[in-house]
Steps between C-alpha positions, in 0.01 A plus 500: 500500500609787280464315170492160337247220503414221741267218390330281760325200348376356829335608823608792719399571860468877466595804293675816608269804495762697305414309180194611305283277283527618139326230296416133454676335206340185352849349452865607505832398345828468688805468275269390215340230718120546514307469826139443397322614813399844625744717694436808711746773403619730778720811478730608782670536735356851537689562826821523294330657194546166327363388166550129542242243400374222722300237310306264725298196391136600532357148524743394774420811705135567419394549865771762547467676162128498423414770760757730334349485151243771579771759424509379141128556445519865606225464761 
C-alpha cells in the first residue's frame, strides 16, 4: 500500500508487520459519516515506502491490538 486509506469496522485475523501503529482515534469519519467507536490508526506499508493509512476497529480487535499499544506510551 503506497498511499490511500482502508477502514475496517469489524474483526481481522491478523495484521501485516509492515504497518506501524501510529495512534488510537476515539472516532473517525468516512465520507462525512461518523463512526463513533475507537479505531487504531496504522501507517504503511513500509516495505514499499508507503504512507497509506489502515484504520482498524479497536473494540472489534481488542485482543489483537491491545498488546501493541505500549508503543504509544513511549515505554
